[in-house]
C-alpha positions in Angstrom: 24.5 -2.2 -3.9 26.7 0.3 -5.7 25.6 2.2 -8.8 27.5 1.4 -11.9 29.7 4.3 -13.1 28.7 6.0 -16.3 25.1 4.6 -16.0 22.6 6.0 -18.5 19.8 6.1 -15.8 19.5 5.4 -12.1 17.1 2.6 -11.1 15.8 1.5 -7.7 14.6 -2.1 -7.1 12.4 -2.5 -4.0 11.9 -6.2 -2.9 12.3 -8.0 0.4 14.0 -10.9 -1.4 17.7 -10.1 -2.0 17.9 -12.8 -4.8 15.2 -10.9 -6.7 17.1 -7.7 -6.4 20.3 -9.4 -7.7 18.3 -11.1 -10.5 16.9 -7.8 -11.7 19.9 -5.6 -11.1 22.5 -7.8 -12.9 21.0 -7.5 -16.4 20.1 -3.9 -15.9 23.7 -3.2 -15.0 24.8 -5.1 -18.2 22.5 -2.8 -20.1 24.3 0.2 -18.8 21.9 1.3 -16.0 22.8 2.1 -12.4 20.8 -0.2 -10.1 20.3 0.1 -6.3 18.4 -2.4 -4.2 16.2 -1.8 -1.1 14.6 -4.4 1.1 11.9 -2.2 2.7 9.7 0.8 1.8 11.3 2.8 4.6 14.8 2.3 3.1 13.6 3.5 -0.3 11.9 6.6 1.2 15.0 7.4 3.2 17.1 7.2 0.0 14.7 9.4 -1.9 15.4 12.2 0.6 19.0 12.1 -0.6 19.0 10.7 -4.1 17.2 10.8 -7.4 16.1 7.8 -9.3 14.8 7.8 -12.9 12.8 4.6 -12.5 11.6 2.5 -9.6 10.8 -1.2 -9.7 8.4 -1.9 -6.8 7.1 -5.1 -5.2 3.6 -5.2 -3.8 4.3 -7.2 -0.6 6.9 -5.6 1.5 7.7 -6.3 5.2 6.9 -2.8 6.4 4.3 -1.5 4.0 2.1 -2.3 1.0 3.6 -1.6 -2.4 0.5 0.3 -3.2 0.9 2.5 -0.1 4.5 3.1 -1.1 3.5 3.9 -4.7 1.2 6.6 -3.4 3.8 8.0 -1.1 6.4 8.2 -3.9 3.9 9.9 -6.2 3.2 12.4 -3.4 6.8 13.1 -2.4 8.6 12.7 -5.7 8.2 14.1 -9.2 5.4 12.5 -11.2 8.0 12.2 -14.0 9.8 9.4 -12.0 8.7 6.2 -13.7 7.4 3.3 -11.6 6.9 -0.3 -12.6 5.2 -2.7 -10.3 7.1 -6.0 -10.2 5.1 -8.5 -8.2 3.6 -12.0 -8.1 0.1 -10.6 -7.8 -1.6 -11.2 -11.2 -5.2 -10.4 -10.4 -6.6 -8.0 -13.1 -8.1 -5.8 -10.4 -4.7 -5.4 -8.8 -3.2 -4.5 -12.1 -5.9 -1.8 -12.7 -5.5 -0.4 -9.2 -1.8 0.0 -9.5 -2.0 1.7 -12.9 -4.7 4.0 -11.6 -2.6 4.9 -8.6 0.3 6.0 -10.9 2.3 3.0 -12.0 3.6 3.2 -15.5 3.7 -0.5 -16.1 3.0 -3.8 -14.3 5.1 -6.9 -14.6 4.1 -10.2 -13.0 6.8 -12.4 -11.4 8.3 -14.8 -12.4 9.5 -13.1 -15.6 12.7 -13.5 -17.6 15.5 -11.0 -17.1 15.3 -10.2 -20.8 11.6 -9.2 -20.6 12.1 -7.2 -17.5 15.0 -5.2 -19.1 12.8 -4.7 -22.2 9.9 -3.4 -20.2 12.2 -1.1 -18.3 13.6 0.4 -21.4 10.2 0.7 -23.0 9.0 2.8 -20.1 12.2 4.9 -20.1 11.7 5.6 -23.8 8.3 7.0 -23.1 9.4 8.9 -19.9 12.8 10.3 -20.7 11.9 12.2 -23.9 9.0 13.9 -22.1 11.3 15.0 -19.2 13.9 16.3 -21.7 11.5 18.1 -24.0 11.3 21.8 -23.2 13.3 21.1 -20.1 13.8 24.8 -19.3 10.7 27.1 -19.4 11.2 30.8 -19.1 8.6 33.3 -17.9 10.1 36.7 -17.6 12.6 36.5 -14.7 11.3 33.0 -13.7 13.0 29.8 -15.0 11.4 26.4 -14.5 13.5 23.2 -14.9 11.2 20.3 -15.6 13.9 17.7 -15.1 15.2 18.8 -11.7 12.0 20.5 -10.6 14.0 23.6 -9.6 12.9 27.2 -10.1 15.2 30.2 -10.4 14.1 33.8 -10.0 16.8 35.7 -11.7 20.0 34.2 -10.4 18.4 32.9 -7.2 17.2 29.3 -6.8 13.9 28.9 -4.9 13.1 25.7 -3.0 9.7 24.4 -3.8 8.1 21.0 -2.9 7.0 18.8 -5.7 3.4 19.9 -5.4 4.3 23.6 -5.2 6.5 23.2 -8.3 3.8 21.6 -10.4 1.1 24.0 -9.2 3.3 27.0 -10.0 4.2 25.7 -13.4 0.6 24.9 -14.3 -0.4 28.4 -13.4 2.4 29.9 -15.4 1.7 27.6 -18.4 -1.9 28.6 -18.4 -1.3 32.4 -18.2 -4.5 34.5 -18.0 -6.6 31.3 -18.0 -8.9 30.7 -15.0 -8.4 27.2 -13.5 -11.1 25.8 -11.3 -10.3 24.3 -7.9 -11.6 21.0 -9.1 -9.3 21.0 -12.1 -6.2 21.9 -10.0 -7.0 19.3 -7.3 -7.6 16.6 -9.9 -4.5 17.5 -11.9 -2.0 18.2 -9.2 -3.3 15.9 -6.4 -5.2 13.3 -8.5 -8.1 14.1 -6.2 -11.7 13.9 -7.4 -12.9 16.3 -4.7 -12.2 14.5 -1.5 -9.2 16.7 -0.6 -10.0 19.8 1.4 -9.7 22.9 -0.8 -7.8 24.5 2.1 -4.8 22.3 0.8 -4.9 24.2 -2.5 -5.2 27.6 -0.8 -2.2 26.9 1.4 -0.1 25.8 -1.6 -1.1 28.9 -3.6 -0.2 31.1 -0.6 3.2 29.4 -0.4 4.1 29.9 -4.0 3.0 33.5 -3.9 5.4 34.1 -1.0 8.3 31.9 -2.2 8.3 33.2 -5.8 7.4 36.8 -4.7 4.5 36.9 -7.2 3.6 40.5 -7.2 2.7 43.0 -9.9 6.1 44.7 -9.3 7.8 41.4 -10.4 5.5 41.1 -13.4 3.1 38.4 -12.2 0.4 37.7 -9.7 -2.0 34.9 -8.8 -5.6 36.1 -8.6 -8.2 34.2 -6.6 -11.5 33.9 -8.5 -14.4 33.8 -5.9 -16.3 30.5 -6.1 -14.1 29.2 -8.9 -10.4 29.0 -8.5 -7.2 30.8 -9.5 -5.6 32.6 -12.5 -2.0 33.7 -13.2 -1.7 37.2 -14.6 1.2 38.9 -16.3 2.0 42.6 -16.3 3.8 44.7 -18.8 7.2 44.2 -20.4 8.8 42.9 -17.2 6.6 39.9 -17.3 6.8 39.2 -21.1 8.1 35.7 -21.9 
């Protein structure tokens, strides 16, 4: 399904029923959005390795995976700023709560009118897009973080970071000289309440130290606080924001 030229935003619809995809994409296209359809979770994940979507409409029951599993995979592999709406026939309140807790931005029960679906999509986009655009570029000395694209530049050189590495590095920079506990970092970056091995955090900190060359000579360093967590420190004029 081709994306409409000049679209305001790019939207993916994941449903095993082609008629549902067409039903949803047609009015979204009229509203000026680009809309692409995917019949399986694997097809969407493959597309996400090549493309960026501003919003994903996601069915719960897919032929190759659960919509909830896919929701978690998307949140792990893709920016948390990508909006996700569950569009499903499951109406149980516990299902609604589980999806929202797992990272969905809204939950729409099928069948629903095209007008309501478009309205719910645009309501979520109004909440999400200004946040992504606000303070898009953040500068810390020689380091520039782009919230929208999740790219980091060190001087003129772009550094490749995973989504988790980007958000961890940005959190440390934004909390300069503030000690952040392991529990806080795991809960905020990984949405983990403590069941994730802390080795995961240590490995990510080690990677961003190396990739971003965080050394006193470059104006910044990440300090490990024994028994607690980590703190970003800035040195001298070179590291001044």
